[in-house]
C-alpha positions as CSV (number, residue, x, y, z in Angstrom):
1,H,-8.0,-11.0,-0.7
2,D,-11.0,-11.7,1.5
3,T,-10.1,-14.8,3.5
4,V,-7.8,-15.9,6.3
5,H,-5.3,-18.7,5.6
6,P,-6.5,-21.8,7.4
7,E,-3.1,-22.2,9.1
8,L,-3.6,-18.7,10.7
9,G,-7.2,-19.4,11.9
10,T,-10.6,-18.1,10.9
11,L,-12.3,-14.8,10.4
12,E,-13.7,-15.1,13.9
13,D,-10.1,-15.5,15.2
14,F,-9.1,-12.4,13.2
15,E,-12.0,-10.4,14.8
16,A,-10.9,-11.5,18.3
17,F,-7.3,-10.4,17.4
18,V,-8.6,-6.9,16.4
19,I,-10.6,-6.6,19.6
20,H,-7.7,-7.7,21.7
21,A,-5.3,-5.3,20.0
22,A,-7.8,-2.5,20.7
23,S,-7.9,-3.4,24.4
24,L,-4.1,-2.8,24.4
25,G,-4.5,0.6,22.6
26,L,-3.4,-0.7,19.2
27,E,-5.1,-0.6,15.8
28,V,-4.7,-3.4,13.2
29,A,-3.6,-2.1,9.7
30,L,-4.2,-4.3,6.7
31,D,-1.8,-4.5,3.8
32,L,-3.7,-4.2,0.6
33,A,-1.6,-5.6,-2.3
34,L,-3.4,-5.3,-5.7
35,Q,-1.7,-8.3,-7.2
36,C,-2.2,-12.1,-7.2
37,S,-0.5,-15.4,-7.0
38,P,-0.8,-17.7,-10.1
39,D,-3.5,-19.8,-8.2
40,H,-5.6,-16.8,-7.2
41,P,-9.3,-17.2,-8.1
42,W,-9.2,-13.8,-10.0
43,V,-6.6,-15.4,-12.4
44,R,-9.1,-18.1,-13.2
45,D,-12.3,-16.0,-13.2
46,H,-11.1,-12.7,-14.5
47,P,-8.1,-13.0,-16.9
48,E,-9.1,-9.5,-18.3
49,W,-7.8,-8.1,-15.0
50,F,-4.2,-9.0,-16.0
51,T,-1.8,-8.2,-18.8
52,M,-1.7,-11.0,-21.3
53,R,1.5,-11.6,-23.3
54,A,1.4,-12.5,-27.0
55,D,1.9,-16.2,-26.1
56,G,-1.2,-16.2,-24.0
57,T,0.6,-16.2,-20.6
58,I,0.0,-13.6,-17.9
59,A,2.8,-11.0,-17.5
60,F,4.4,-11.3,-14.0
61,D,5.7,-8.5,-11.9
62,E,8.9,-6.9,-13.0
63,N,10.3,-4.1,-10.8
64,P,13.9,-3.8,-11.8
65,P,16.2,-5.3,-10.7
66,R,13.6,-7.7,-9.2
67,R,11.6,-10.2,-11.3
68,N,8.8,-11.6,-9.2
69,Q,7.6,-14.5,-11.3
70,D,5.0,-15.7,-8.7
71,V,3.3,-12.3,-8.6
72,Y,0.7,-11.1,-11.2
73,P,-0.1,-7.4,-11.0
74,L,-3.5,-6.1,-11.9
75,T,-4.1,-4.0,-15.0
76,F,-6.8,-1.4,-15.1
77,D,-6.9,-1.1,-18.9
78,N,-9.7,-3.6,-19.7
79,D,-12.3,-3.6,-16.9
80,Q,-11.7,-0.7,-14.5
81,F,-15.3,-0.7,-13.3
82,G,-15.2,-4.4,-12.5
83,L,-12.0,-4.0,-10.6
84,Y,-13.3,-1.0,-8.8
85,R,-16.4,-2.9,-7.5
86,E,-14.3,-5.9,-6.4
87,I,-11.6,-3.9,-4.6
88,R,-14.3,-1.7,-2.9
89,R,-16.0,-5.0,-1.8
90,V,-12.7,-6.3,-0.4
91,I,-12.0,-3.1,1.5
92,R,-15.5,-3.0,2.9
93,H,-15.3,-6.7,3.8
94,W,-12.4,-6.0,6.1
95,M,-14.0,-2.9,7.5
96,T,-16.9,-5.0,8.7
97,H,-14.3,-7.1,10.5
98,G,-12.9,-4.2,12.4
99,V,-10.1,-2.8,10.1
100,R,-9.8,0.9,9.9
101,V,-6.3,1.4,8.5
102,F,-5.2,0.2,5.1
103,R,-1.6,0.3,3.7
104,V,-1.8,0.1,-0.1
105,H,1.2,-1.6,-1.6
106,R,2.7,0.4,-4.5
107,A,-0.4,2.8,-4.7
108,H,1.3,4.8,-7.4
109,A,1.0,1.7,-9.8
110,Q,-2.8,2.2,-10.1
111,P,-4.6,5.1,-11.8
112,L,-5.1,8.2,-9.8
113,L,-8.7,8.5,-11.0
114,F,-9.4,5.0,-9.5
115,W,-8.1,6.0,-6.1
116,E,-9.9,9.4,-6.2
117,R,-13.3,7.7,-6.8
118,L,-12.7,4.8,-4.4
119,L,-11.3,6.8,-1.4
120,A,-14.2,9.3,-1.8
121,D,-16.6,6.4,-1.7
122,I,-15.2,5.1,1.5
123,R,-14.9,8.6,3.1
124,K,-18.6,9.3,2.3
125,T,-19.7,6.6,4.8
126,D,-16.6,6.0,7.0
127,P,-14.5,9.2,7.2
128,E,-12.3,7.8,10.0
129,V,-10.8,5.0,7.8
130,I,-7.1,5.8,7.0
131,F,-5.3,5.0,3.8
132,L,-1.5,4.9,3.7
133,A,0.2,4.9,0.3
134,D,3.3,2.7,0.0
135,A,4.7,4.9,-2.8
136,I,8.5,5.2,-2.6
137,T,8.5,7.4,-5.7
138,A,8.9,11.1,-6.8
139,P,7.5,13.7,-4.4
140,A,5.2,15.0,-7.2
141,T,3.5,11.6,-7.4
142,I,3.3,11.3,-3.6
143,D,1.6,14.7,-3.6
144,A,-0.8,13.6,-6.3
145,L,-1.8,10.6,-4.2
146,A,-2.4,12.9,-1.2
147,M,-4.6,15.2,-3.4
148,V,-6.9,12.3,-4.4
149,G,-7.4,11.2,-0.8
150,F,-4.5,9.2,0.8
151,H,-3.8,10.4,4.3
152,Q,-0.1,9.6,4.5
153,S,2.6,8.1,2.3
154,Y,5.8,6.3,2.5
155,T,8.7,8.3,1.2
156,A,12.3,7.6,0.1
157,F,13.4,9.1,3.4
158,T,14.6,5.7,4.5
159,Q,17.1,5.6,1.7
160,H,18.8,8.9,2.7
161,E,21.7,8.4,5.1
162,H,23.9,11.5,4.9
163,P,23.0,14.9,6.5
164,A,23.1,16.8,3.2
165,D,20.8,14.2,1.5
166,V,18.4,14.3,4.4
167,A,18.2,18.1,4.4
168,A,17.7,18.2,0.6
169,F,14.9,15.6,0.8
170,L,13.1,17.3,3.7
171,D,13.3,20.6,1.8
172,E,11.8,18.9,-1.2
173,V,8.7,17.5,0.6
174,A,8.1,20.4,3.0
175,N,7.5,23.4,0.8
176,D,4.9,23.8,-2.0
177,T,3.1,20.6,-1.2
178,S,2.9,20.9,2.6
179,D,-0.8,21.8,2.5
180,S,-1.7,18.3,1.1
181,M,1.2,15.9,1.4
182,R,1.7,14.0,4.7
183,P,5.0,12.1,4.2
184,N,5.9,9.4,6.7
185,L,9.6,9.5,7.7
186,F,10.0,5.9,8.8
187,V,13.5,5.1,9.9
188,N,13.1,1.6,8.4
189,T,10.4,-0.4,6.8
190,P,9.7,-4.2,6.7
191,D,11.9,-4.5,3.6
192,I,14.4,-1.6,3.9
193,L,17.1,-1.8,6.6
194,P,19.6,1.0,6.0
195,T,23.3,0.3,6.3
196,Y,23.7,2.8,9.2
197,L,21.2,0.8,11.2
198,Q,23.0,-2.5,10.5
199,A,26.5,-1.2,11.2
200,G,26.0,2.0,13.2
201,D,26.7,2.5,16.9
202,V,24.3,3.9,19.6
203,S,24.7,7.5,18.3
204,M,23.5,6.4,14.9
205,F,20.3,5.0,16.4
206,K,19.8,8.2,18.5
207,M,20.3,10.4,15.3
């Protein structure tokens, strides 16, 4: 979580990339995924940060219908303070290398109290740092993430293709929660490409 893969270069290369992006009017956003591969150092050094099965193996990620056997999600049940310190260290590490935008993978899978404390900690010293919640979930949960400090959130907007569905969804996210929730209405995401963009004509893209 705090290194660059050797095939991609070094931390110095990453810093140069961030500086060059800024010269073009761009900002680099980092994807923060609170999960590990089986060979991650945390698996070896901190087994208490994962859910252990009765047979002594670590439970892998299951997000039906997907079963990601090469992904170990973190659990906050056993050592929330230890995880808090490490994740805060990771975020601040990348901040020192020029990152000011973080997209948190499945932010709703971690405790709200954890995010409330961590985001307040970052905001105290670096209020310009932005956190985007990847939380394609119920609007009430997205609003809760906004209330604890996330600036914006993914939504299920991408999955609505018909006018009535879009109207109902926008009504749902634009009323009682509009003072706190800032939903992002992305047309597509890195892993969601709606059918109408695959098969639609020019008018579909304009819509």
